[in-house]
C-alpha positions in Angstrom: -37.1 -167.3 -166.5 -38.7 -164.3 -164.8 -37.8 -160.7 -165.5 -36.0 -160.0 -162.2 -32.6 -158.5 -161.7 -30.3 -160.9 -159.9 -28.4 -158.2 -158.0 -31.0 -155.5 -157.1 -34.1 -157.6 -157.2 -35.9 -155.1 -159.4 -39.0 -156.4 -161.2 -41.9 -155.1 -163.3 -44.2 -152.5 -161.9 -47.9 -152.1 -162.7 -49.5 -148.8 -163.7 -52.1 -147.2 -166.0 -52.1 -146.1 -169.6 -54.1 -142.8 -169.5 -55.8 -141.8 -172.8 -56.6 -138.3 -173.9 -60.2 -138.8 -172.6 -58.7 -139.9 -169.2 -59.7 -143.5 -169.7 -57.3 -145.8 -167.7 -56.2 -149.3 -168.8 -53.6 -151.5 -167.0 -50.0 -151.7 -168.3 -46.6 -153.0 -167.2 -43.4 -151.0 -166.7 -40.7 -153.7 -167.4 -37.2 -153.5 -166.1 -34.4 -152.8 -168.5 -32.6 -156.2 -168.2 -29.4 -157.3 -169.9 -27.6 -160.6 -169.9 -24.0 -159.9 -169.1 -20.9 -162.1 -168.6 -18.3 -161.3 -165.9 -14.9 -162.9 -165.2 -14.2 -163.5 -161.6 -10.4 -163.7 -161.1 -10.5 -165.2 -157.6 -12.5 -168.2 -158.8 -10.9 -168.1 -162.4 -14.3 -168.6 -164.1 -17.0 -166.7 -166.0 -20.4 -166.0 -164.6 -23.5 -164.9 -166.6 -26.0 -162.7 -164.8 -29.3 -161.2 -165.8 -29.0 -157.6 -164.6 -30.7 -154.2 -164.7 -28.7 -151.5 -166.3 -28.4 -149.7 -162.9 -26.9 -152.9 -161.5 -24.3 -153.0 -164.3 -23.3 -149.4 -163.4 -23.1 -150.4 -159.7 -20.8 -153.3 -160.7 -18.6 -150.9 -162.8 -18.3 -148.7 -159.7 -17.7 -151.2 -156.9 -16.3 -154.2 -158.8 -17.8 -157.6 -159.4 -16.2 -159.3 -156.4 -17.6 -156.7 -153.9 -21.1 -157.0 -155.4 -21.0 -160.8 -155.3 -20.0 -160.7 -151.6 -23.0 -158.4 -150.9 -25.3 -160.9 -152.7 -24.0 -163.9 -150.8 -24.3 -162.0 -147.4 -28.0 -161.4 -148.1 
């Protein structure tokens, strides 16, 4: 499974490691992903999502039902 947030779509970025001598080598900036279970009362079931921590904060703010409606509309 790829390292992509299921709500925001965030994924790894590419950049450079820069040494003291200013030599540059490629590196990855991975997303801070967490597997999290949410209970959806309308459907009376649990859903497991792979989310970035910013998406978890967004769900805490708006609610899981509102966020799932946004995902389905996209």
